[in-house]
MARMARLUM-369770 format. One record per residue: residue number from 1; x, y, z of N, C-alpha, C, O in turn. Coordinates in Angstrom, 2 decimals. Each point is the difference from the previous one (the first is absolute). Example, Ala and Ser with C-alpha at 12.3 -4.5 7.8 and 13.67 -1.06 7.14 Angstrom:
<sites>
pos=1	n_u=13.19	n_v=-5.69	n_w=7.80	ca_u=-0.89	ca_v=1.19	ca_w=0.00	c_u=0.90	c_v=1.20	c_w=0.00	o_u=1.04	o_v=-0.02	o_w=0.66
pos=2	n_u=-1.39	n_v=1.07	n_w=-1.38	ca_u=0.82	ca_v=1.19	ca_w=0.06	c_u=-0.77	c_v=1.09	c_w=0.73	o_u=0.51	o_v=1.11	o_w=0.17
</sites>
This chain:
<sites>
pos=1	n_u=28.02	n_v=-10.40	n_w=-3.49	ca_u=-1.39	ca_v=0.26	ca_w=0.35	c_u=-0.40	c_v=-0.93	c_w=1.15	o_u=0.27	o_v=-1.20	o_w=-0.05
pos=2	n_u=-0.90	n_v=1.75	n_w=1.05	ca_u=-0.31	ca_v=-0.76	ca_w=1.21	c_u=-1.32	c_v=-0.74	c_w=-0.08	o_u=-0.23	o_v=-0.89	o_w=0.81
pos=3	n_u=-0.64	n_v=1.22	n_w=-1.72	ca_u=-1.28	ca_v=-0.67	ca_w=-0.11	c_u=-1.08	c_v=0.60	c_w=0.88	o_u=-1.11	o_v=-0.52	o_w=0.04
pos=4	n_u=1.42	n_v=1.60	n_w=0.68	ca_u=-1.00	ca_v=0.65	ca_w=0.82	c_u=-0.65	c_v=1.13	c_w=-0.78	o_u=0.56	o_v=0.53	o_w=-0.96
pos=5	n_u=-1.74	n_v=-0.19	n_w=1.39	ca_u=-0.76	ca_v=1.05	ca_w=-0.65	c_u=-0.12	c_v=1.18	c_w=0.95	o_u=-0.24	o_v=-0.19	o_w=1.20
pos=6	n_u=0.41	n_v=1.37	n_w=-1.71	ca_u=-0.13	ca_v=1.21	ca_w=0.80	c_u=-1.46	c_v=0.19	c_w=0.41	o_u=-0.90	o_v=-0.21	o_w=-0.81
pos=7	n_u=0.66	n_v=0.61	n_w=2.05	ca_u=-1.37	ca_v=0.30	ca_w=0.43	c_u=-0.63	c_v=1.09	c_w=-0.86	o_u=-1.21	o_v=0.00	o_w=-0.24
pos=8	n_u=2.04	n_v=0.93	n_w=-0.22	ca_u=-0.50	ca_v=1.06	ca_w=-0.87	c_u=-0.51	c_v=-0.58	c_w=-1.32	o_u=-1.00	o_v=0.47	o_w=-0.55
pos=9	n_u=1.69	n_v=-1.48	n_w=0.04	ca_u=-0.42	ca_v=-0.65	ca_w=-1.24	c_u=-1.35	c_v=-0.66	c_w=0.18	o_u=-0.88	o_v=0.12	o_w=-0.85
pos=10	n_u=0.71	n_v=-0.82	n_w=1.96	ca_u=-1.29	ca_v=-0.65	ca_w=0.30	c_u=-1.09	c_v=1.05	c_w=0.02	o_u=-1.06	o_v=-0.19	o_w=-0.60
pos=11	n_u=1.31	n_v=1.30	n_w=1.28	ca_u=-1.00	ca_v=1.07	ca_w=0.13	c_u=-0.35	c_v=0.60	c_w=-1.36	o_u=-1.18	o_v=0.17	o_w=-0.31
pos=12	n_u=2.17	n_v=0.14	n_w=-0.50	ca_u=-0.24	ca_v=0.66	ca_w=-1.28	c_u=-0.70	c_v=-0.94	c_w=-0.98	o_u=-0.96	o_v=0.40	o_w=-0.65
pos=13	n_u=1.43	n_v=-1.63	n_w=0.54	ca_u=-0.59	ca_v=-0.95	ca_w=-0.96	c_u=-1.47	c_v=-0.27	c_w=0.35	o_u=-0.80	o_v=-0.26	o_w=-0.90
pos=14	n_u=0.44	n_v=0.32	n_w=2.18	ca_u=-1.39	ca_v=-0.26	ca_w=0.39	c_u=-0.96	c_v=1.03	c_w=-0.59	o_u=-1.19	o_v=-0.29	o_w=-0.12
pos=15	n_u=1.68	n_v=1.47	n_w=-0.24	ca_u=-0.86	ca_v=1.04	ca_w=-0.59	c_u=-0.15	c_v=-0.15	c_w=-1.51	o_u=-0.81	o_v=0.71	o_w=-0.61
pos=16	n_u=1.56	n_v=-1.61	n_w=0.00	ca_u=-0.03	ca_v=-0.13	ca_w=-1.46	c_u=-1.02	c_v=-1.07	c_w=-0.37	o_u=0.37	o_v=-1.14	o_w=-0.28
pos=17	n_u=-1.61	n_v=1.50	n_w=0.27	ca_u=-1.16	ca_v=-0.84	ca_w=-0.30	c_u=-0.16	c_v=-1.13	c_w=1.02	o_u=0.88	o_v=-0.24	o_w=0.82
pos=18	n_u=-1.99	n_v=-0.45	n_w=-0.88	ca_u=-0.26	ca_v=-1.10	ca_w=0.91	c_u=0.99	c_v=-1.15	c_w=-0.24	o_u=0.35	o_v=-0.72	o_w=0.93
pos=19	n_u=0.09	n_v=0.57	n_w=-2.17	ca_u=1.00	ca_v=-1.03	ca_w=-0.30	c_u=1.30	c_v=0.33	c_w=0.74	o_u=0.65	o_v=-0.90	o_w=0.54
pos=20	n_u=-0.27	n_v=2.15	n_w=-0.51	ca_u=1.18	ca_v=0.41	ca_w=0.76	c_u=-0.18	c_v=-0.28	c_w=1.48	o_u=0.95	o_v=-0.41	o_w=0.68
pos=21	n_u=-2.17	n_v=0.62	n_w=-0.18	ca_u=-0.28	ca_v=-0.31	ca_w=1.41	c_u=0.20	c_v=-1.49	c_w=0.25	o_u=0.63	o_v=-0.38	o_w=0.99
pos=22	n_u=-1.15	n_v=-0.45	n_w=-1.88	ca_u=0.15	ca_v=-1.45	ca_w=0.16	c_u=1.47	c_v=-0.41	c_w=-0.03	o_u=0.44	o_v=-0.83	o_w=0.80
pos=23	n_u=0.33	n_v=1.41	n_w=-1.71	ca_u=1.43	ca_v=-0.30	ca_w=-0.10	c_u=0.69	c_v=0.39	c_w=1.30	o_u=0.80	o_v=-0.75	o_w=0.55
pos=24	n_u=-1.12	n_v=1.95	n_w=-0.05	ca_u=0.61	ca_v=0.45	ca_w=1.25	c_u=-0.36	c_v=-0.92	c_w=1.15	o_u=0.87	o_v=-0.39	o_w=0.78
pos=25	n_u=-2.14	n_v=0.04	n_w=-0.67	ca_u=-0.48	ca_v=-0.80	ca_w=1.13	c_u=0.50	c_v=-1.45	c_w=-0.05	o_u=0.42	o_v=-0.55	o_w=1.02
pos=26	n_u=-0.46	n_v=-0.04	n_w=-2.21	ca_u=0.34	ca_v=-1.42	ca_w=-0.11	c_u=1.49	c_v=-0.28	c_w=-0.17	o_u=0.49	o_v=-1.03	o_w=0.49
pos=27	n_u=0.23	n_v=1.91	n_w=-1.15	ca_u=1.39	ca_v=-0.29	ca_w=-0.35	c_u=1.03	c_v=0.91	c_w=0.66	o_u=1.07	o_v=-0.47	o_w=0.40
pos=28	n_u=-1.37	n_v=1.76	n_w=-0.29	ca_u=1.00	ca_v=0.93	ca_w=0.52	c_u=-0.05	c_v=0.12	c_w=1.52	o_u=1.03	o_v=-0.08	o_w=0.66
pos=29	n_u=-2.22	n_v=0.27	n_w=-0.10	ca_u=-0.14	ca_v=0.21	ca_w=1.43	c_u=0.50	c_v=-1.18	c_w=0.83	o_u=0.65	o_v=0.23	o_w=1.02
pos=30	n_u=-0.91	n_v=-1.48	n_w=-1.41	ca_u=0.52	ca_v=-1.11	ca_w=0.82	c_u=1.52	c_v=-0.01	c_w=0.13	o_u=0.53	o_v=-0.53	o_w=0.98
pos=31	n_u=0.18	n_v=1.10	n_w=-1.96	ca_u=1.46	ca_v=0.04	ca_w=0.05	c_u=0.50	c_v=1.10	c_w=0.94	o_u=1.10	o_v=-0.11	o_w=0.54
pos=32	n_u=-1.89	n_v=1.15	n_w=-0.36	ca_u=0.42	ca_v=1.15	ca_w=0.82	c_u=-1.21	c_v=0.53	c_w=0.76	o_u=-0.58	o_v=1.02	o_w=-0.36
pos=33	n_u=0.20	n_v=-1.72	n_w=1.42	ca_u=-1.13	ca_v=0.44	ca_w=0.81	c_u=0.43	c_v=1.21	c_w=0.81	o_u=0.93	o_v=-0.07	o_w=0.80
pos=34	n_u=-1.62	n_v=1.17	n_w=-1.02	ca_u=0.36	ca_v=1.26	ca_w=0.61	c_u=-1.26	c_v=0.83	c_w=0.20	o_u=-0.99	o_v=-0.18	o_w=-0.71
pos=35	n_u=1.03	n_v=1.07	n_w=1.67	ca_u=-1.16	ca_v=0.85	ca_w=0.31	c_u=-0.40	c_v=0.86	c_w=-1.19	o_u=-1.19	o_v=0.21	o_w=-0.23
pos=36	n_u=2.15	n_v=0.30	n_w=-0.54	ca_u=-0.31	ca_v=0.85	ca_w=-1.15	c_u=-0.77	c_v=-0.77	c_w=-1.06	o_u=-1.01	o_v=0.47	o_w=-0.51
pos=37	n_u=1.49	n_v=-1.65	n_w=0.17	ca_u=-0.69	ca_v=-0.81	ca_w=-1.00	c_u=-1.40	c_v=-0.39	c_w=0.45	o_u=-0.95	o_v=0.10	o_w=-0.77
pos=38	n_u=0.83	n_v=-0.55	n_w=2.02	ca_u=-1.31	ca_v=-0.41	ca_w=0.53	c_u=-0.97	c_v=1.18	c_w=0.02	o_u=-1.17	o_v=-0.14	o_w=-0.35
pos=39	n_u=1.67	n_v=1.30	n_w=0.77	ca_u=-0.84	ca_v=1.20	ca_w=0.06	c_u=-0.59	c_v=0.32	c_w=-1.37	o_u=-1.21	o_v=0.22	o_w=-0.12
pos=40	n_u=2.05	n_v=-0.19	n_w=-0.90	ca_u=-0.47	ca_v=0.38	ca_w=-1.33	c_u=-0.81	c_v=-1.12	c_w=-0.66	o_u=-0.88	o_v=0.28	o_w=-0.82
pos=41	n_u=1.15	n_v=-1.52	n_w=1.14	ca_u=-0.86	ca_v=-1.08	ca_w=-0.49	c_u=-1.42	c_v=0.17	c_w=0.53	o_u=-0.97	o_v=-0.22	o_w=-0.73
pos=42	n_u=0.84	n_v=0.62	n_w=1.98	ca_u=-1.34	ca_v=0.24	ca_w=0.58	c_u=-0.67	c_v=1.21	c_w=-0.64	o_u=-1.20	o_v=-0.03	o_w=-0.30
pos=43	n_u=1.96	n_v=1.09	n_w=0.08	ca_u=-0.57	ca_v=1.21	ca_w=-0.61	c_u=-0.50	c_v=-0.30	c_w=-1.42	o_u=-1.11	o_v=0.39	o_w=-0.35
pos=44	n_u=1.92	n_v=-1.06	n_w=-0.44	ca_u=-0.40	ca_v=-0.25	ca_w=-1.38	c_u=-1.13	c_v=-1.02	c_w=-0.08	o_u=-0.88	o_v=0.12	o_w=-0.86
pos=45	n_u=0.88	n_v=-1.11	n_w=1.73	ca_u=-1.12	ca_v=-0.95	ca_w=-0.01	c_u=-1.31	c_v=0.74	c_w=0.26	o_u=-1.00	o_v=-0.26	o_w=-0.66
pos=46	n_u=1.01	n_v=1.18	n_w=1.61	ca_u=-1.19	ca_v=0.80	ca_w=0.27	c_u=-0.42	c_v=0.82	c_w=-1.20	o_u=-1.19	o_v=0.10	o_w=-0.31
pos=47	n_u=2.15	n_v=0.50	n_w=-0.38	ca_u=-0.32	ca_v=0.79	ca_w=-1.19	c_u=-0.59	c_v=-0.88	c_w=-1.11	o_u=-0.99	o_v=0.37	o_w=-0.62
pos=48	n_u=1.61	n_v=-1.51	n_w=0.39	ca_u=-0.49	ca_v=-0.88	ca_w=-1.07	c_u=-1.38	c_v=-0.54	c_w=0.31	o_u=-0.84	o_v=-0.09	o_w=-0.89
pos=49	n_u=0.60	n_v=-0.28	n_w=2.13	ca_u=-1.33	ca_v=-0.49	ca_w=0.38	c_u=-1.04	c_v=1.12	c_w=-0.08	o_u=-1.14	o_v=-0.25	o_w=-0.39
pos=50	n_u=1.51	n_v=1.46	n_w=0.75	ca_u=-0.90	ca_v=1.14	ca_w=-0.12	c_u=-0.36	c_v=0.25	c_w=-1.47	o_u=-1.16	o_v=0.27	o_w=-0.32
pos=51	n_u=2.15	n_v=-0.36	n_w=-0.55	ca_u=-0.26	ca_v=0.15	ca_w=-1.43	c_u=-0.90	c_v=-1.09	c_w=-0.54	o_u=-0.86	o_v=0.27	o_w=-0.85
pos=52	n_u=1.04	n_v=-1.48	n_w=1.33	ca_u=-0.84	ca_v=-1.12	ca_w=-0.42	c_u=-1.44	c_v=0.22	c_w=0.44	o_u=-0.93	o_v=-0.20	o_w=-0.79
pos=53	n_u=0.73	n_v=0.62	n_w=2.03	ca_u=-1.35	ca_v=0.28	ca_w=0.50	c_u=-0.63	c_v=1.13	c_w=-0.82	o_u=-1.17	o_v=-0.10	o_w=-0.37
pos=54	n_u=1.91	n_v=1.15	n_w=0.10	ca_u=-0.51	ca_v=1.11	ca_w=-0.81	c_u=-0.43	c_v=-0.49	c_w=-1.38	o_u=-1.05	o_v=0.40	o_w=-0.50
pos=55	n_u=1.85	n_v=-1.25	n_w=-0.10	ca_u=-0.32	ca_v=-0.54	ca_w=-1.32	c_u=-1.27	c_v=-0.84	c_w=0.04	o_u=-0.85	o_v=0.11	o_w=-0.89
pos=56	n_u=0.70	n_v=-0.95	n_w=1.91	ca_u=-1.19	ca_v=-0.83	ca_w=0.13	c_u=-1.25	c_v=0.86	c_w=0.20	o_u=-1.03	o_v=-0.26	o_w=-0.61
pos=57	n_u=1.14	n_v=1.28	n_w=1.46	ca_u=-1.14	ca_v=0.89	ca_w=0.24	c_u=-0.38	c_v=0.72	c_w=-1.28	o_u=-1.19	o_v=0.12	o_w=-0.32
pos=58	n_u=2.17	n_v=0.37	n_w=-0.42	ca_u=-0.29	ca_v=0.70	ca_w=-1.25	c_u=-0.72	c_v=-0.92	c_w=-1.00	o_u=-0.93	o_v=0.43	o_w=-0.67
pos=59	n_u=1.37	n_v=-1.66	n_w=0.59	ca_u=-0.63	ca_v=-0.94	ca_w=-0.94	c_u=-1.39	c_v=-0.42	c_w=0.47	o_u=-0.90	o_v=-0.19	o_w=-0.81
pos=60	n_u=0.73	n_v=0.03	n_w=2.12	ca_u=-1.28	ca_v=-0.46	ca_w=0.54	c_u=-1.10	c_v=1.06	c_w=-0.16	o_u=-1.15	o_v=-0.34	o_w=-0.30
pos=61	n_u=1.48	n_v=1.58	n_w=0.50	ca_u=-1.01	ca_v=1.06	ca_w=-0.05	c_u=-0.04	c_v=0.73	c_w=-1.32	o_u=-0.81	o_v=0.92	o_w=-0.17
pos=62	n_u=1.63	n_v=-1.28	n_w=-0.74	ca_u=0.00	ca_v=0.64	ca_w=-1.31	c_u=0.83	c_v=1.27	c_w=0.01	o_u=0.06	o_v=0.70	o_w=1.02
pos=63	n_u=0.55	n_v=-0.41	n_w=-2.12	ca_u=0.89	ca_v=1.16	ca_w=-0.04	c_u=-0.71	c_v=1.33	c_w=0.18	o_u=0.60	o_v=0.96	o_w=0.49
pos=64	n_u=-1.87	n_v=-0.88	n_w=-0.87	ca_u=-0.72	ca_v=1.27	ca_w=0.11	c_u=-0.29	c_v=0.42	c_w=1.42	o_u=0.02	o_v=1.18	o_w=0.33
pos=65	n_u=-0.31	n_v=-2.15	n_w=0.53	ca_u=-0.42	ca_v=0.31	ca_w=1.36	c_u=1.13	c_v=0.49	c_w=0.90	o_u=-0.15	o_v=0.99	o_w=0.71
pos=66	n_u=1.26	n_v=-1.67	n_w=-0.74	ca_u=1.10	ca_v=0.36	ca_w=0.90	c_u=1.25	c_v=0.43	c_w=-0.75	o_u=1.09	o_v=0.01	o_w=0.58
pos=67	n_u=-1.21	n_v=0.34	n_w=-1.84	ca_u=1.17	ca_v=0.33	ca_w=-0.79	c_u=0.79	c_v=1.15	c_w=0.62	o_u=1.22	o_v=-0.08	o_w=0.11
pos=68	n_u=-1.90	n_v=1.14	n_w=0.28	ca_u=0.70	ca_v=1.16	ca_w=0.56	c_u=0.71	c_v=-0.32	c_w=1.29	o_u=1.16	o_v=0.35	o_w=0.18
pos=69	n_u=-1.86	n_v=-1.02	n_w=0.72	ca_u=0.60	ca_v=-0.37	ca_w=1.29	c_u=1.14	c_v=-0.99	c_w=-0.23	o_u=1.07	o_v=0.12	o_w=0.60
pos=70	n_u=-1.30	n_v=-1.10	n_w=-1.48	ca_u=1.04	ca_v=-0.98	ca_w=-0.29	c_u=1.24	c_v=0.65	c_w=-0.59	o_u=1.12	o_v=-0.40	o_w=0.31
pos=71	n_u=-1.31	n_v=1.39	n_w=-1.16	ca_u=1.14	ca_v=0.69	ca_w=-0.59	c_u=0.79	c_v=0.77	c_w=1.05	o_u=1.23	o_v=-0.01	o_w=0.00
pos=72	n_u=-1.94	n_v=0.68	n_w=0.90	ca_u=0.67	ca_v=0.75	ca_w=1.05	c_u=0.78	c_v=-0.94	c_w=0.92	o_u=1.15	o_v=0.27	o_w=0.34
pos=73	n_u=-1.79	n_v=-1.37	n_w=0.05	ca_u=0.68	ca_v=-0.97	ca_w=0.87	c_u=1.19	c_v=-0.61	c_w=-0.74	o_u=1.05	o_v=-0.24	o_w=0.60
pos=74	n_u=-1.21	n_v=-0.02	n_w=-1.89	ca_u=1.11	ca_v=-0.53	ca_w=-0.80	c_u=1.19	c_v=0.94	c_w=-0.02	o_u=1.14	o_v=-0.44	o_w=0.12
pos=75	n_u=-1.39	n_v=1.72	n_w=-0.27	ca_u=1.08	ca_v=0.99	ca_w=0.01	c_u=0.65	c_v=0.04	c_w=1.38	o_u=1.22	o_v=0.09	o_w=0.11
pos=76	n_u=-2.03	n_v=-0.15	n_w=0.94	ca_u=0.54	ca_v=-0.01	ca_w=1.37	c_u=0.88	c_v=-1.22	c_w=0.21	o_u=1.08	o_v=0.11	o_w=0.59
pos=77	n_u=-1.53	n_v=-1.28	n_w=-1.05	ca_u=0.82	ca_v=-1.22	ca_w=0.13	c_u=1.32	c_v=0.14	c_w=-0.75	o_u=1.04	o_v=-0.44	o_w=0.47
pos=78	n_u=-1.09	n_v=1.06	n_w=-1.65	ca_u=1.22	ca_v=0.21	ca_w=-0.77	c_u=0.96	c_v=0.93	c_w=0.75	o_u=1.20	o_v=-0.25	o_w=0.05
pos=79	n_u=-1.73	n_v=1.32	n_w=0.53	ca_u=0.84	ca_v=0.93	ca_w=0.77	c_u=0.60	c_v=-0.73	c_w=1.20	o_u=1.18	o_v=0.18	o_w=0.31
pos=80	n_u=-1.99	n_v=-0.99	n_w=0.38	ca_u=0.52	ca_v=-0.79	ca_w=1.13	c_u=1.10	c_v=-0.95	c_w=-0.47	o_u=1.00	o_v=-0.19	o_w=0.69
pos=81	n_u=-1.20	n_v=-0.41	n_w=-1.87	ca_u=1.01	ca_v=-0.90	ca_w=-0.56	c_u=1.32	c_v=0.76	c_w=-0.21	o_u=1.07	o_v=-0.51	o_w=0.33
pos=82	n_u=-1.17	n_v=1.72	n_w=-0.89	ca_u=1.22	ca_v=0.81	ca_w=-0.22	c_u=0.67	c_v=0.35	c_w=1.33	o_u=1.23	o_v=-0.07	o_w=0.11
pos=83	n_u=-2.02	n_v=0.46	n_w=0.88	ca_u=0.55	ca_v=0.33	ca_w=1.32	c_u=0.72	c_v=-1.21	c_w=0.58	o_u=1.10	o_v=0.12	o_w=0.54
pos=84	n_u=-1.72	n_v=-1.29	n_w=-0.65	ca_u=0.61	ca_v=-1.22	ca_w=0.51	c_u=1.28	c_v=-0.35	c_w=-0.73	o_u=0.99	o_v=-0.40	o_w=0.62
pos=85	n_u=-0.99	n_v=0.53	n_w=-1.93	ca_u=1.18	ca_v=-0.30	ca_w=-0.80	c_u=1.16	c_v=0.91	c_w=0.38	o_u=1.13	o_v=-0.46	o_w=0.17
pos=86	n_u=-1.40	n_v=1.74	n_w=-0.03	ca_u=1.05	ca_v=0.94	ca_w=0.39	c_u=0.52	c_v=-0.34	c_w=1.39	o_u=1.21	o_v=0.06	o_w=0.25
pos=87	n_u=-2.11	n_v=-0.43	n_w=0.65	ca_u=0.41	ca_v=-0.42	ca_w=1.34	c_u=0.91	c_v=-1.24	c_w=-0.05	o_u=0.99	o_v=-0.07	o_w=0.72
pos=88	n_u=-1.34	n_v=-0.88	n_w=-1.57	ca_u=0.82	ca_v=-1.21	ca_w=-0.16	c_u=1.37	c_v=0.33	c_w=-0.58	o_u=1.02	o_v=-0.51	o_w=0.46
pos=89	n_u=-1.00	n_v=1.37	n_w=-1.47	ca_u=1.27	ca_v=0.40	ca_w=-0.62	c_u=0.91	c_v=0.67	c_w=1.03	o_u=1.22	o_v=-0.19	o_w=-0.02
pos=90	n_u=-1.83	n_v=0.99	n_w=0.91	ca_u=0.78	ca_v=0.69	ca_w=1.02	c_u=0.28	c_v=-0.86	c_w=1.23	o_u=0.66	o_v=0.45	o_w=0.94
pos=91	n_u=-1.17	n_v=-1.68	n_w=-0.93	ca_u=0.24	ca_v=-0.89	ca_w=1.12	c_u=-0.75	c_v=0.40	c_w=1.26	o_u=0.46	o_v=-0.29	o_w=1.11
pos=92	n_u=-1.60	n_v=0.95	n_w=-1.25	ca_u=-0.77	ca_v=0.48	ca_w=1.13	c_u=-1.15	c_v=-0.92	c_w=0.36	o_u=-0.57	o_v=-0.66	o_w=-0.87
pos=93	n_u=0.22	n_v=0.62	n_w=2.14	ca_u=-1.16	ca_v=-0.74	ca_w=0.48	c_u=-1.14	c_v=1.00	c_w=0.24	o_u=-0.49	o_v=0.14	o_w=1.12
pos=94	n_u=0.09	n_v=0.54	n_w=-2.19	ca_u=-1.01	ca_v=1.06	ca_w=0.09	c_u=-1.34	c_v=-0.57	c_w=-0.48	o_u=-0.14	o_v=-0.33	o_w=-1.18
pos=95	n_u=-0.85	n_v=0.22	n_w=2.08	ca_u=-1.29	ca_v=-0.55	ca_w=-0.43	c_u=-0.73	c_v=0.93	c_w=-0.96	o_u=0.17	o_v=1.22	o_w=0.04
pos=96	n_u=-0.96	n_v=-1.82	n_w=-0.89	ca_u=-0.80	ca_v=0.77	ca_w=-0.95	c_u=-1.00	c_v=0.86	c_w=0.76	o_u=-0.46	o_v=-0.39	o_w=1.07
pos=97	n_u=0.11	n_v=1.55	n_w=-1.61	ca_u=-1.00	ca_v=0.85	ca_w=0.67	c_u=-1.34	c_v=-0.74	c_w=0.14	o_u=-0.39	o_v=-0.75	o_w=-0.90
pos=98	n_u=-0.28	n_v=0.96	n_w=1.98	ca_u=-1.34	ca_v=-0.51	ca_w=0.30	c_u=-0.10	c_v=-1.52	c_w=0.17	o_u=-0.67	o_v=-0.46	o_w=0.93
pos=99	n_u=1.31	n_v=-0.31	n_w=-1.77	ca_u=-0.20	ca_v=-1.45	ca_w=-0.02	c_u=1.20	c_v=-0.83	c_w=0.43	o_u=-0.14	o_v=-1.17	o_w=0.32
pos=100	n_u=1.31	n_v=1.76	n_w=-0.32	ca_u=1.23	ca_v=-0.74	ca_w=0.25	c_u=0.05	c_v=-0.72	c_w=1.33	o_u=0.45	o_v=-1.15	o_w=0.08
pos=101	n_u=-0.90	n_v=1.81	n_w=0.97	ca_u=0.00	ca_v=-0.63	ca_w=1.32	c_u=-0.96	c_v=-1.19	c_w=0.03	o_u=0.29	o_v=-1.01	o_w=0.65
pos=102	n_u=-1.42	n_v=1.12	n_w=-1.34	ca_u=-0.94	ca_v=-1.12	ca_w=-0.08	c_u=0.63	c_v=-1.18	c_w=-0.73	o_u=-0.13	o_v=-1.14	o_w=0.44
pos=103	n_u=0.81	n_v=1.41	n_w=-1.55	ca_u=0.66	ca_v=-1.08	ca_w=-0.75	c_u=1.02	c_v=-0.71	c_w=0.88	o_u=0.12	o_v=-1.22	o_w=-0.06
pos=104	n_u=0.61	n_v=1.99	n_w=0.87	ca_u=0.99	ca_v=-0.61	ca_w=0.87	c_u=-0.66	c_v=-0.92	c_w=1.03	o_u=0.53	o_v=-1.07	o_w=0.30
pos=105	n_u=-1.68	n_v=1.47	n_w=0.23	ca_u=-0.69	ca_v=-0.82	ca_w=0.99	c_u=-0.67	c_v=-1.21	c_w=-0.66	o_u=0.12	o_v=-1.12	o_w=0.49
pos=106	n_u=-0.81	n_v=1.35	n_w=-1.59	ca_u=-0.76	ca_v=-1.08	ca_w=-0.65	c_u=0.91	c_v=-1.11	c_w=-0.51	o_u=-0.36	o_v=-1.17	o_w=0.05
pos=107	n_u=1.53	n_v=1.53	n_w=-0.53	ca_u=0.91	ca_v=-0.98	ca_w=-0.62	c_u=1.24	c_v=-0.23	c_w=0.86	o_u=1.06	o_v=-0.34	o_w=-0.54
pos=108	n_u=-1.17	n_v=0.51	n_w=1.85	ca_u=1.17	ca_v=-0.09	ca_w=0.89	c_u=0.64	c_v=-1.38	c_w=-0.01	o_u=1.18	o_v=-0.11	o_w=0.33
pos=109	n_u=-1.90	n_v=-0.94	n_w=-0.70	ca_u=0.57	ca_v=-1.35	ca_w=-0.03	c_u=0.76	c_v=-0.30	c_w=-1.29	o_u=0.51	o_v=-1.11	o_w=-0.19
pos=110	n_u=-0.44	n_v=2.07	n_w=-0.68	ca_u=0.65	ca_v=-0.19	ca_w=-1.30	c_u=1.51	c_v=-0.05	c_w=0.19	o_u=0.74	o_v=-0.15	o_w=-0.97
</sites>
């Protein structure tokens, strides 16, 4: 065993909860810095932060006021998560629909 980590592994693990993202960013990515890993770390960070903002908004305004909108956005985030995971599994640098290019720009220093 060489002790290196596959860029695909970094990309895939980053989609397995925020803890997986932290493991990828702190432990796996430094061993194998690659465009694929960096790309998916940025995509998943954007997804996780979007989910956090959605959760805060839902709690701040009460479930009755924005429940429907929050549910729709939650489903959209889940679909984006699936699209990103499949892209990572296939080793593709495919940005998420609508938001992926923004995540790449906002987190370009990652």
